[in-house]
C-alpha positions in Angstrom: 1.4 -6.6 4.1 1.3 -10.3 4.2 -0.8 -10.2 7.4 -3.3 -7.9 5.6 -3.4 -10.3 2.7 -4.4 -13.1 5.0 -7.7 -11.4 5.5 -8.1 -11.7 1.7 -7.0 -15.3 1.3 -8.2 -17.0 -1.7 -8.7 -13.8 -3.7 -5.3 -13.9 -5.4 -3.2 -16.6 -7.0 -0.1 -17.5 -5.0 2.1 -16.1 -7.8 0.3 -12.7 -7.5 1.1 -12.3 -3.8 4.8 -11.5 -4.2 3.9 -8.8 -6.6 1.5 -7.2 -4.2 4.0 -7.4 -1.4 6.7 -5.9 -3.5 4.4 -3.1 -4.6 3.6 -2.4 -1.0 7.2 -2.6 0.1 8.2 -0.1 -2.6 5.4 2.3 -1.7 6.2 2.1 2.0 9.9 2.7 1.4 9.0 5.7 -0.7 6.7 7.1 1.8 9.2 6.7 4.6 12.0 8.4 2.6 9.8 11.2 1.3 9.2 14.5 3.0 6.1 13.0 4.8 6.6 12.9 8.5 4.5 10.5 10.5 4.0 12.4 13.7 2.1 9.6 15.6 1.9 5.9 15.6 -1.8 6.4 14.5 -0.7 8.3 11.4 1.9 5.7 10.7 -0.6 2.9 10.9 -3.2 4.9 8.9 -0.6 5.4 6.0 0.2 1.7 6.1 -3.5 0.9 5.8 -4.1 3.4 2.9 -1.2 1.8 1.0 -2.2 -1.8 1.6 -5.9 -1.2 1.0 -5.3 0.7 -2.3 -3.0 -2.1 -3.5 -5.5 -4.8 -2.7 -8.5 -3.0 -4.2 -6.5 -2.3 -7.4 -5.4 -5.9 -7.7 -9.0 -7.1 -7.1 -10.0 -4.9 -10.1 -7.3 -6.5 -12.3 -4.2 -4.4 -11.9 -1.2 -6.7 -11.6 1.7 -4.4 -12.5 3.9 -3.8 -9.5 4.9 -0.3 -10.6 1.3 0.8 -11.2 0.2 -0.7 -7.9 2.9 1.1 -6.1 2.4 4.5 -7.8 -1.4 4.3 -7.3 -1.0 3.6 -3.6 1.4 6.5 -3.2 -1.1 8.7 -5.1 -3.9 7.5 -2.7 -1.7 8.4 0.3 -0.9 11.8 -1.1 -4.6 12.5 -1.6 -5.5 11.3 1.9 -6.1 13.6 4.9 -2.8 12.6 6.5 -0.6 15.7 6.7 2.8 16.5 8.1 2.9 18.6 11.2 
């Protein structure tokens, strides 16, 4: 996530970055422990990007609550076209 945030440097205050990273880490952990099976590296990377992009876009629009960022990212992943085999 930090690497992805580097592409958006200057958009967030330094104190916001740990919140975004924690939201991503929580969403990623939930996705990995859920029933979702990432059958290819492509799907794994796509899931990672969906979570990261959602969190960054939501934060850019003013959302700064870690739980809401995490939950919104998980909802975005659930609504995506990624499906288990």
